[in-house]
C-alpha positions in Angstrom: -3.5 2.2 36.6 -4.1 1.9 33.1 -4.6 5.2 30.7 -8.5 5.0 31.3 -8.1 5.1 34.9 -6.0 8.3 34.7 -8.4 9.8 32.2 -11.3 9.2 34.6 -9.1 10.3 37.7 -8.6 13.8 36.5 -12.3 14.1 35.0 -13.8 13.7 38.1 -11.3 16.0 39.3 -12.9 18.5 36.8 -9.8 18.6 34.7 -9.4 18.4 30.6 -7.7 15.7 29.3 -6.5 14.9 25.8 -6.2 11.6 24.4 -3.3 10.8 22.1 -3.6 7.6 19.9 -1.4 6.6 16.9 -4.0 5.3 14.7 -1.7 4.5 11.8 1.8 3.6 11.5 3.9 2.9 8.2 7.2 1.6 8.4 9.9 1.9 11.3 8.0 3.8 13.1 8.3 4.0 17.2 4.9 4.4 17.5 2.5 1.5 17.0 -1.2 1.5 16.0 -3.0 1.2 19.2 -0.4 3.1 21.7 -2.1 6.0 23.7 -1.3 8.6 25.7 -3.5 11.3 27.9 -2.3 14.6 28.9 -4.1 16.4 31.8 -4.0 20.3 32.1 -2.3 20.2 34.9 0.6 18.9 32.8 0.6 15.2 34.0 1.0 12.8 31.4 0.5 8.7 31.0 1.5 6.3 28.4 3.3 6.4 25.4 2.9 7.5 21.6 6.4 5.9 20.2 9.0 8.2 22.5 11.7 10.6 21.8 11.6 14.0 20.4 8.5 13.0 18.3 6.5 12.2 21.6 7.9 15.4 23.6 6.4 18.0 20.5 3.2 15.9 20.5 3.0 16.5 24.6 3.7 20.2 24.3 1.5 20.6 21.4 -1.6 18.9 23.5 -1.1 21.1 26.4 -1.1 24.1 23.8 -4.6 22.9 23.1 -5.7 23.8 26.9 -5.3 27.3 26.0 -8.4 26.6 23.4 -12.2 26.3 24.8 -13.0 23.5 22.3 -11.7 21.7 19.6 -13.2 18.7 17.3 -11.1 15.3 17.5 -8.4 15.5 14.5 -5.5 13.6 13.1 -1.6 15.2 12.9 0.8 13.3 10.5 4.5 12.7 11.7 7.2 11.9 9.4 10.3 10.2 10.8 12.6 11.6 8.0 14.3 14.9 8.2 14.6 14.9 4.4 10.6 15.2 4.3 8.9 18.2 3.7 6.6 18.3 6.0 5.3 17.0 8.7 8.9 16.1 10.4 9.2 14.7 13.8 12.4 15.1 14.7 13.2 11.5 14.3 15.8 9.7 11.8 14.3 6.2 12.1 12.4 6.5 8.4 8.6 5.4 8.6 5.6 7.6 9.8 2.4 7.6 12.2 -0.6 9.4 12.3 -1.8 10.5 15.9 -5.3 11.0 16.8 -6.2 13.9 19.0 -9.2 13.6 20.9 -10.4 16.1 23.9 -12.2 15.1 26.9 -14.2 18.0 29.1 -14.8 17.1 32.9 -18.5 16.7 31.8 -21.3 13.9 33.1 -21.5 12.4 29.6 -17.7 11.7 29.6 -17.2 10.3 32.8 -20.5 7.8 32.5 -18.8 6.9 29.4 -15.3 5.9 30.6 -16.9 4.3 33.9 -18.6 2.0 31.9 -15.3 1.4 29.6 -13.5 0.7 33.0 -16.1 -1.8 33.9 -16.2 -3.5 31.0 -12.6 -3.9 30.7 -12.9 -5.1 34.1 -15.2 -8.0 33.1 -13.1 -8.7 30.2 -16.4 -7.7 27.9 -16.3 -8.2 23.9 -17.5 -4.6 23.1 -16.1 -2.2 20.7 -15.2 1.6 21.0 -15.2 3.2 18.5 -13.9 7.2 17.4 -14.9 8.8 14.9 -14.7 12.9 13.9 -18.0 13.3 15.3 -17.2 11.8 18.8 -16.6 8.5 20.4 -18.9 5.8 21.2 -18.5 2.8 23.0 -20.6 -0.4 23.1 -20.9 -0.4 19.0 -21.7 -3.4 17.3 -18.7 -2.8 14.6 -17.5 -6.4 14.2 -13.3 -6.4 13.9 -11.4 -9.5 12.6 -8.2 -8.0 14.6 -8.5 -6.3 17.4 -7.9 -2.7 16.2 -8.7 -1.5 12.8 -8.3 2.1 11.5 -9.2 4.0 8.3 -7.8 7.3 7.4 -9.2 9.0 3.5 -8.1 12.2 4.4 -7.9 14.8 7.6 -11.6 15.0 7.5 -12.3 11.5 7.0 -11.2 9.0 9.0 -12.2 6.4 12.0 -11.0 4.2 14.7 -12.3 1.1 16.2 -10.8 -1.3 19.2 -12.1 -4.2 20.8 -12.1 -3.5 24.4 -11.5 -7.2 25.7 -7.9 -7.7 26.6 -5.8 -9.0 23.4 -4.5 -12.1 25.4 -5.7 -14.1 28.0 -3.6 -16.3 30.8 -5.3 -19.1 32.7 -3.0 -20.2 36.0 -4.1 -23.6 37.3 -2.8 -24.1 40.8 -2.4 -20.2 42.7 0.6 -21.2 45.1 3.5 -19.0 45.7 4.7 -19.1 41.8 0.6 -18.4 40.5 1.1 -15.1 43.1 4.2 -13.8 41.5 2.9 -15.2 37.6 -0.5 -13.0 38.2 1.4 -9.8 39.1 3.7 -10.4 36.1 1.2 -11.0 33.4 -0.9 -8.5 34.5 1.9 -5.7 34.2 2.5 -7.2 30.5 -1.3 -6.4 29.9 -3.0 -10.4 29.7 -5.9 -11.0 31.4 -5.0 -13.3 34.2 -7.7 -15.8 35.9 -6.2 -17.4 38.5 -7.6 -21.2 39.6 -7.2 -23.7 42.5 -9.1 -26.3 44.2 -8.3 -25.4 47.6 -10.5 -22.8 50.0 -9.0 -20.8 52.0 -5.3 -20.4 50.4 -3.4 -17.7 51.9 -1.8 -17.2 48.6 -4.9 -17.3 46.8 -6.0 -14.8 49.2 -3.3 -12.5 48.7 -3.4 -12.7 45.0 -4.8 -9.1 44.2 -3.3 -9.0 40.8 -5.2 -11.7 38.9 -8.8 -10.1 37.2 -10.7 -13.1 38.0 -9.9 -15.9 41.2 -12.2 -18.9 41.2 -12.0 -22.6 43.3 -12.8 -25.3 40.9 -12.5 -29.4 40.5 -9.9 -29.9 38.5 -11.5 -32.7 36.9 -13.9 -30.3 35.3 -11.2 -27.7 34.2 -11.9 -27.9 30.8 -15.4 -26.4 31.2 -13.8 -22.7 32.5 -10.7 -22.7 29.9 -11.6 -21.2 26.2 -10.3 -22.7 23.2 -8.4 -19.9 20.8 -5.0 -18.5 19.7 -5.0 -15.5 22.5 -5.4 -18.5 25.0 -2.0 -19.4 27.3 -2.3 -22.0 30.0 -0.5 -22.4 32.8 -0.5 -26.1 34.9 1.4 -25.3 38.3 -0.9 -27.5 40.7 0.4 -28.6 44.0 -0.1 -32.6 43.0 1.4 -34.4 40.2 -2.1 -36.5 39.9 -3.8 -33.2 39.7 -1.1 -31.9 37.0 -1.5 -35.1 35.1 -5.6 -34.8 35.0 -5.6 -31.4 33.9 -3.3 -31.7 31.1 -5.2 -34.8 30.0 -8.1 -32.2 30.1 -6.6 -29.6 27.9 -3.8 -31.0 25.5 -6.0 -31.2 23.0 -7.4 -27.5 23.1 -6.4 -25.3 20.2 -4.7 -22.5 22.2 -1.4 -20.9 21.9 0.6 -21.7 24.5 0.1 -24.5 27.2 3.0 -24.8 30.2 3.5 -27.5 32.4 5.7 -26.5 35.7 7.8 -29.5 37.2 11.3 -31.1 37.1 12.7 -33.5 34.2 12.2 -36.1 36.1 8.7 -35.4 37.2 7.8 -34.0 33.5 9.3 -37.6 32.1 6.9 -39.6 34.4 3.8 -37.5 33.5 4.9 -38.1 29.8 5.1 -41.7 30.0 1.9 -41.8 32.0 -0.2 -39.8 29.3 1.7 -41.9 26.5 0.4 -45.0 28.1 -3.3 -43.5 28.2 -2.9 -42.8 24.1 -1.2 -39.4 24.0 1.3 -39.5 21.4 4.3 -37.5 20.6 2.8 -35.0 18.8 0.7 -33.9 21.2 2.9 -34.0 24.0 5.2 -31.3 22.2 2.8 -28.9 22.1 3.5 -28.7 26.0 6.3 -26.4 27.1 7.8 -28.4 30.0 9.8 -28.0 32.0 8.4 -24.4 31.8 10.3 -20.8 31.3 13.2 -20.0 29.8 16.3 -21.5 31.3 17.7 -18.5 33.2 18.7 -20.4 36.7 15.6 -19.3 38.6 14.8 -20.0 42.3 12.6 -18.0 43.8 9.0 -17.1 42.7 9.5 -14.3 41.2 12.5 -15.4 39.1 10.6 -18.2 37.8 7.9 -16.0 37.1 10.1 -13.9 34.7 11.5 -16.9 33.1 7.8 -18.5 32.5 7.0 -14.9 31.1 9.7 -14.3 28.7 8.9 -17.6 27.2 5.1 -17.0 26.8 6.3 -13.4 25.2 8.7 -15.4 22.8 5.7 -17.6 21.4 3.5 -14.6 21.6 5.8 -12.6 19.6 6.3 -16.0 17.7 10.4 -15.0 17.8 11.5 -18.7 18.2 10.5 -22.2 17.5 10.7 -24.6 20.0 11.5 -28.3 19.2 
């Protein structure tokens, strides 16, 4: 379940919900821009805006708002410094964050809005959610250079915009047991996951209820299905050496954030030797993360999935350089 499912479920049960969003953070703030939390009028909560005593107090404050009949969206500043003259959060990590409180009444308009938003998320559409003091808009034409954008001029003049599409997209080519385990892990990490295979009626493909999208394709045309971009991550783990080579040849020169190839050191050496013969140079081969994943002595599909996920996270967060 994501936070929008949580909100829709409670609205459908005629419950009021308050959405909390961090729309600005400065310095060492535990809550980062885009962090979300929802509080329902039955005291159920979902998500996080940074944790600790600050989050507890904000949740309690949100609960108190249900005693009012109606309120307009507003922002509340929290300063993580006990020496601050005002807006103290109770935390001492320094920095500060501003939290948007947005109320949802259980009416048809809000239910339809969240339903359409969830449909867009499922389809990974390229739309924008905008929240202003006047209310929320979905499908706006606001063009964003980054995934999130917000501005605060004063307590009455602010705005928040967020792309509905997933920030990161993972394409798994080869949907065996590891592909199944990896789909589950990467969906939990917030990636939009697409699983490919060239075999029909593959049991692990049929069992994969985690991937957002599944498709049987011809590997010799795989480039038609993989976009380029620095939010694109590609995993190659087909069931045949020749298929791995065909797929890698099609994608190695693509502009993407990560290409990983599963296989033993011996298999990878042979495959790279074949690619050199075909004219690919070492600078191109160095882009490929293989053998794939962090070396944590993984054995089971689930352990291998964890090692691959950890490597992808490191690349995504630019914490390490490979080479």
